[in-house]
TIKOLNU-387813 format. One line per 2 residues: number of its first residue (from 1); their letters; for each residue x, y, z of C-alpha. Coordinates in nm, 3 decimals, always signed. Layout:
residues N
NUM	a	X Y Z  ...
***
This chain:
residues 364
1	ml	-1.943 +2.362 -4.034  -1.905 +2.655 -3.794
3	li	-2.169 +2.521 -3.557  -1.940 +2.273 -3.378
5	pl	-1.654 +2.522 -3.312  -1.903 +2.784 -3.193
7	lf	-2.074 +2.532 -2.965  -1.732 +2.427 -2.831
9	ia	-1.641 +2.790 -2.751  -1.984 +2.853 -2.596
11	ii	-1.953 +2.552 -2.363  -1.605 +2.659 -2.251
13	gl	-1.733 +3.013 -2.200  -2.028 +2.904 -1.986
15	aa	-1.813 +2.674 -1.772  -1.546 +2.945 -1.731
17	yy	-1.807 +3.206 -1.636  -1.969 +2.978 -1.380
19	ma	-1.638 +2.883 -1.215  -1.521 +3.245 -1.220
21	sr	-1.837 +3.360 -1.043  -1.802 +3.097 -0.771
23	va	-1.430 +3.157 -0.719  -1.503 +3.531 -0.702
25	fa	-1.763 +3.453 -0.432  -1.505 +3.252 -0.234
27	tg	-1.206 +3.484 -0.275  -1.329 +3.830 -0.358
29	ig	-1.117 +3.846 -0.674  -1.276 +4.026 -0.969
31	kw	-1.510 +3.793 -1.157  -1.422 +3.913 -1.506
33	wl	-1.048 +3.875 -1.451  -1.113 +3.521 -1.333
35	fa	-1.340 +3.455 -1.630  -1.073 +3.567 -1.876
37	gf	-0.812 +3.350 -1.705  -1.032 +3.040 -1.690
39	fv	-1.147 +3.078 -2.049  -0.800 +3.124 -2.197
41	la	-0.647 +2.843 -1.990  -0.932 +2.601 -2.064
43	ff	-0.933 +2.684 -2.436  -0.559 +2.630 -2.477
45	si	-0.559 +2.322 -2.253  -0.821 +2.144 -2.463
47	ns	-0.655 +2.243 -2.790  -0.314 +2.137 -2.658
49	mm	-0.458 +1.797 -2.569  -0.608 +1.751 -2.916
51	aa	-0.291 +1.856 -3.099  -0.032 +1.704 -2.865
53	kn	+0.112 +1.474 -3.133  +0.249 +1.772 -3.326
55	yy	+0.436 +1.947 -3.047  +0.815 +1.966 -3.057
57	pv	+1.013 +1.828 -2.760  +1.091 +2.180 -2.636
59	lh	+0.717 +2.226 -2.568  +0.685 +1.892 -2.386
61	pv	+0.637 +2.050 -2.036  +0.369 +2.283 -2.174
63	vv	+0.176 +1.994 -2.329  +0.198 +1.790 -2.007
65	vl	+0.068 +2.072 -1.788  -0.207 +2.188 -2.023
67	sa	-0.335 +1.836 -2.097  -0.347 +1.759 -1.723
69	mv	-0.541 +2.080 -1.669  -0.831 +1.943 -1.878
71	gv	-0.896 +1.684 -1.609  -0.846 +1.937 -1.330
73	fl	-1.101 +2.172 -1.492  -1.352 +1.891 -1.531
75	ym	-1.338 +1.792 -1.165  -1.318 +2.149 -1.040
77	lm	-1.641 +2.215 -1.230  -1.807 +1.902 -1.087
79	vt	-1.694 +1.971 -0.730  -1.809 +2.335 -0.759
81	ll	-2.152 +2.225 -0.882  -2.190 +1.974 -0.596
83	td	-2.072 +2.228 -0.338  -2.314 +2.484 -0.481
85	la	-2.595 +2.232 -0.445  -2.500 +2.162 -0.084
87	nl	-2.473 +2.538 -0.024  -2.848 +2.570 -0.086
89	fv	-2.905 +2.385 +0.240  -2.591 +2.444 +0.449
91	hf	-2.503 +2.804 +0.353  -2.122 +2.790 +0.361
93	qp	-1.914 +3.093 +0.436  -1.725 +3.207 +0.123
95	kt	-1.389 +3.088 +0.258  -1.532 +2.747 +0.351
97	fg	-1.690 +2.716 +0.007  -1.353 +2.783 -0.157
99	li	-1.166 +2.539 +0.067  -1.415 +2.260 -0.009
101	va	-1.383 +2.314 -0.385  -1.003 +2.335 -0.371
103	ag	-0.964 +2.026 -0.150  -1.212 +1.820 -0.353
105	tv	-1.046 +1.912 -0.683  -0.697 +1.828 -0.555
107	li	-0.802 +1.496 -0.399  -0.993 +1.371 -0.704
109	st	-0.727 +1.484 -0.952  -0.448 +1.326 -0.745
111	fg	-0.640 +0.999 -0.719  -0.698 +1.000 -1.095
113	iv	-0.327 +1.047 -1.169  -0.218 +0.777 -0.923
115	nt	-0.488 +0.540 -1.050  -0.371 +0.557 -1.411
117	sw	-0.003 +0.511 -1.320  -0.075 +0.178 -1.152
119	pr	-0.170 -0.082 -1.418  -0.344 -0.393 -1.285
121	lk	-0.363 -0.745 -1.420  -0.718 -0.843 -1.507
123	ti	-0.786 -1.212 -1.565  -1.086 -1.341 -1.756
125	di	-1.187 -1.692 -1.863  -1.335 -1.741 -2.209
127	el	-1.453 -2.058 -2.378  -1.336 -2.054 -2.740
129	pk	-1.521 -2.278 -2.986  -1.314 -2.549 -3.157
131	lt	-1.022 -2.502 -2.914  -0.876 -2.836 -2.808
133	ep	-0.651 -2.729 -2.520  -0.622 -2.422 -2.293
135	vq	-0.427 -2.119 -2.420  -0.338 -1.801 -2.232
137	ia	-0.313 -1.467 -2.410  -0.196 -1.135 -2.263
139	ql	-0.366 -0.834 -2.421  -0.221 -0.484 -2.416
141	sd	-0.414 -0.197 -2.567  -0.402 +0.182 -2.587
143	vh	-0.059 +0.216 -2.430  -0.041 +0.573 -2.572
145	lg	+0.335 +0.620 -2.559  +0.411 +0.988 -2.592
147	hf	+0.419 +1.289 -2.362  +0.296 +1.105 -2.052
149	rg	+0.429 +0.755 -2.109  +0.757 +0.620 -2.235
151	rr	+1.000 +0.336 -2.186  +0.954 +0.312 -1.808
153	nl	+0.578 +0.273 -1.843  +0.622 +0.001 -2.104
155	ek	+0.866 -0.178 -1.872  +0.590 -0.194 -1.608
157	lv	+0.354 -0.356 -1.854  +0.615 -0.606 -1.971
159	ri	+0.693 -0.705 -1.610  +0.325 -0.774 -1.549
161	vn	+0.299 -0.989 -1.863  +0.616 -1.181 -1.774
163	qt	+0.467 -1.273 -1.436  +0.188 -1.461 -1.614
165	da	+0.188 -1.786 -1.811  +0.081 -1.611 -2.131
167	qm	+0.174 -1.801 -2.448  +0.138 -1.497 -2.671
169	vv	+0.082 -1.121 -2.646  -0.160 -0.920 -2.860
171	it	-0.148 -0.541 -2.878  -0.473 -0.396 -3.008
173	gd	-0.367 -0.052 -3.127  -0.273 +0.299 -3.015
175	mf	+0.080 +0.211 -2.915  +0.184 +0.572 -2.973
177	es	-0.001 +0.903 -2.949  +0.278 +1.150 -3.022
179	fy	+0.605 +1.203 -3.205  +0.750 +1.258 -2.858
181	nl	+0.908 +0.922 -2.758  +0.857 +0.785 -3.110
183	ep	+1.196 +0.614 -3.120  +1.343 +0.262 -3.102
185	at	+1.462 +0.299 -2.741  +1.103 +0.343 -2.622
187	le	+1.013 -0.008 -2.740  +1.322 -0.184 -2.603
189	pl	+1.122 -0.344 -2.315  +0.923 -0.547 -2.569
191	kk	+1.237 -0.748 -2.637  +1.212 -0.887 -2.284
193	lt	+0.894 -1.071 -2.377  +0.977 -1.432 -2.458
195	vp	+0.654 -1.519 -2.641  +0.521 -1.416 -2.984
197	if	+0.376 -1.063 -3.001  +0.110 -0.953 -3.249
199	fv	+0.013 -0.592 -3.320  -0.261 -0.407 -3.507
201	sg	-0.259 -0.029 -3.547  -0.504 +0.217 -3.396
203	nh	-0.631 +0.563 -3.483  -0.361 +0.741 -3.280
205	dm	-0.087 +0.539 -3.449  -0.240 +0.666 -3.773
207	yv	-0.248 +1.029 -3.650  +0.124 +1.013 -3.567
209	dv	+0.273 +0.812 -3.855  +0.138 +0.460 -3.891
211	ds	+0.419 +0.344 -4.119  +0.685 +0.458 -3.872
213	vk	+0.498 +0.298 -3.582  +0.471 -0.033 -3.767
215	ql	+0.839 -0.031 -3.859  +0.944 +0.043 -3.501
217	mr	+0.727 -0.245 -3.383  +0.881 -0.480 -3.640
219	da	+1.230 -0.371 -3.535  +1.134 -0.460 -3.176
221	gv	+1.048 -0.814 -3.285  +0.672 -0.771 -3.308
223	nv	+0.457 -0.940 -3.572  +0.257 -0.659 -3.736
225	le	-0.070 -0.781 -3.886  -0.200 -0.573 -4.176
227	ns	-0.530 -0.721 -4.289  -0.365 -1.060 -4.269
229	mt	-0.374 -1.392 -4.086  -0.116 -1.585 -3.890
231	ec	-0.126 -1.876 -3.648  -0.010 -1.929 -3.290
233	cg	-0.083 -2.206 -3.042  -0.316 -2.369 -3.294
235	iq	-0.531 -2.056 -3.321  -0.592 -1.857 -3.638
237	iv	-0.523 -1.490 -3.563  -0.645 -1.224 -3.804
239	gl	-0.539 -0.863 -3.756  -0.696 -0.562 -3.928
241	dy	-0.569 -0.209 -3.976  -0.786 +0.064 -3.827
243	mr	-1.094 +0.086 -4.048  -1.467 +0.148 -4.055
245	pd	-1.706 -0.144 -4.009  -1.874 -0.075 -4.345
247	dr	-1.930 +0.192 -4.611  -2.249 +0.311 -4.441
249	ti	-2.076 +0.411 -4.118  -1.913 +0.748 -4.050
251	dh	-1.599 +0.723 -3.838  -1.515 +1.043 -3.650
253	mh	-1.163 +0.912 -3.582  -1.080 +0.954 -3.952
255	ag	-1.077 +0.599 -4.082  -1.052 +0.645 -4.457
257	vg	-1.373 +0.693 -4.652  -1.377 +0.468 -4.956
259	ak	-1.096 +0.257 -4.813  -1.114 -0.096 -4.679
261	ti	-1.385 -0.184 -4.429  -1.434 -0.480 -4.198
263	en	-1.730 -0.588 -4.409  -1.535 -0.609 -4.734
265	tl	-1.196 -0.712 -4.592  -1.283 -1.020 -4.385
267	pe	-1.416 -1.220 -4.683  -1.074 -1.173 -4.846
269	ia	-0.904 -1.345 -4.551  -1.019 -1.706 -4.561
271	id	-1.018 -1.876 -4.222  -1.071 -2.247 -4.163
273	st	-1.416 -2.268 -4.001  -1.324 -2.599 -3.836
275	rp	-1.046 -2.439 -3.628  -1.043 -2.173 -3.351
277	si	-1.002 -1.814 -3.465  -0.951 -1.469 -3.312
279	ll	-0.996 -1.126 -3.472  -0.783 -0.829 -3.363
281	hh	-0.901 -0.476 -3.444  -0.851 -0.156 -3.249
283	np	-1.211 -0.035 -3.243  -1.481 -0.285 -3.129
285	vg	-1.705 -0.232 -3.432  -1.828 -0.461 -3.707
287	ae	-1.893 -0.751 -3.471  -2.175 -0.873 -3.696
289	ya	-1.927 -0.915 -3.983  -1.679 -1.098 -3.761
291	ek	-1.952 -1.337 -3.648  -2.060 -1.397 -4.007
293	ag	-1.698 -1.474 -4.102  -1.687 -1.745 -3.836
295	fg	-1.465 -1.593 -3.567  -1.504 -1.714 -3.211
297	ly	-1.344 -1.415 -3.034  -1.290 -1.047 -3.116
299	la	-1.029 -0.853 -2.913  -1.029 -0.472 -2.921
301	gh	-0.961 -0.156 -2.721  -1.003 +0.209 -2.824
303	th	-1.281 +0.312 -2.583  -1.072 +0.338 -2.262
305	gg	-1.404 +0.245 -2.098  -1.470 +0.620 -2.098
307	ql	-1.155 +0.682 -1.888  -1.308 +0.958 -1.675
309	fp	-1.641 +0.976 -1.495  -1.891 +1.101 -1.616
311	vt	-1.760 +1.025 -1.967  -1.787 +0.659 -1.865
313	ll	-2.167 +0.696 -1.866  -2.163 +0.859 -2.209
315	nd	-1.938 +0.586 -2.351  -2.187 +0.317 -2.252
317	ri	-2.433 +0.484 -2.487  -2.186 +0.553 -2.769
319	fn	-2.024 +0.210 -2.792  -2.210 -0.118 -2.814
321	yn	-1.906 -0.287 -2.660  -1.756 -0.027 -2.427
323	rg	-1.557 -0.239 -2.182  -1.549 -0.600 -2.075
325	ly	-1.688 -0.916 -2.230  -1.989 -0.920 -2.464
327	rc	-2.157 -1.154 -2.706  -2.288 -1.099 -3.059
329	gs	-2.458 -1.422 -3.159  -2.190 -1.691 -3.155
331	lq	-1.908 -1.433 -3.136  -1.757 -1.314 -2.808
333	iy	-1.609 -0.963 -2.791  -1.366 -0.842 -2.528
335	ts	-1.292 -0.468 -2.512  -0.996 -0.369 -2.297
337	eg	-1.003 -0.044 -2.100  -0.639 -0.007 -2.202
339	sg	-0.333 +0.080 -1.997  -0.277 +0.438 -2.113
341	tf	-0.483 +0.754 -2.134  -0.581 +1.017 -2.388
343	gp	-0.558 +1.380 -2.281  -0.546 +1.419 -1.904
345	pm	-0.331 +1.146 -1.741  -0.617 +1.046 -1.511
347	ri	-0.863 +0.763 -1.465  -1.175 +0.797 -1.254
349	gt	-1.422 +0.510 -1.275  -1.187 +0.297 -1.489
351	ks	-0.854 +0.120 -1.439  -0.534 +0.085 -1.640
353	ev	-0.529 -0.282 -1.729  -0.319 -0.562 -1.867
355	tl	-0.556 -0.845 -1.954  -0.477 -1.213 -1.918
357	ir	-0.728 -1.404 -2.129  -0.746 -1.770 -2.034
359	lk	-0.899 -1.953 -2.328  -1.057 -2.288 -2.262
361	pt	-1.228 -2.546 -2.486  -1.606 -2.524 -2.483
363	tr	-1.776 -2.759 -2.239  -2.115 -2.759 -2.411
***
């Protein structure tokens, strides 16, 4: 059990030592002082990010700064490595080396912050089996209301949805990520939506207080689906709480062991196989069970598409359905990159999205 914490500390230590040695080269400041500073700041930044949900409002500025620093450290490390590589051929003067690293880190970090604060509407067309007439659905996912996002951010998303012809809105989990902003006023913008809204919880809602999140959503006029089915626009909509796909799968996001799974829950929710159906679940797992149950479309989020390069490359290997539209037999799966962020408020290689899904009857 100690291996993972020790590996975590070792990785931080190596990264801090490397950056300290290169900054010392560029500035002449003592390497070991720099190492101590980098290590302590990186260690507390990462831990602050992981435990942000528990921080009291008085520590809000600390959480914001330290969580943002995780992204800054990542790109400072990458820019330093690239500059070091170029230095093998160009031989920069120490001052020039430092200026390149500083400028590159600031530019990339600034772009990442601006990129995530500007949600875009993404429109996709999907043919849904058994559908008789077109239906438009707006999907929100991974809003992550908390230290970095609140009522104003949600207002942006609602304005985007209201500019579409969506006939319903589905929210596929992680509405909140912290007790900070966990209050009715934060969700007031949802009342400006004039179409039915359906919500399923995510792992971060669970980390905070899933019962409180669900009640706040209900109070805002949202239909909360808890392993249950409803109907809208002639479509059967099934929503599942955050759970593992089956008993044989380990979920590192703490879905309950021995609790309900997608495999054993879907058979309890009888859908009419002659009518169109959509499954909502936060994590895009268990697609084989959704296909077996007869669903035509599975909407999810959770992955953020990796959020930050090069994590985006790693995510493609971790998740079978990382971002975008996929197929599993007769089932189609759409995984949203989400509109919010986890940890550093940055996106590099991904976009904050609101998805307009235009469902059409099959032509084949």
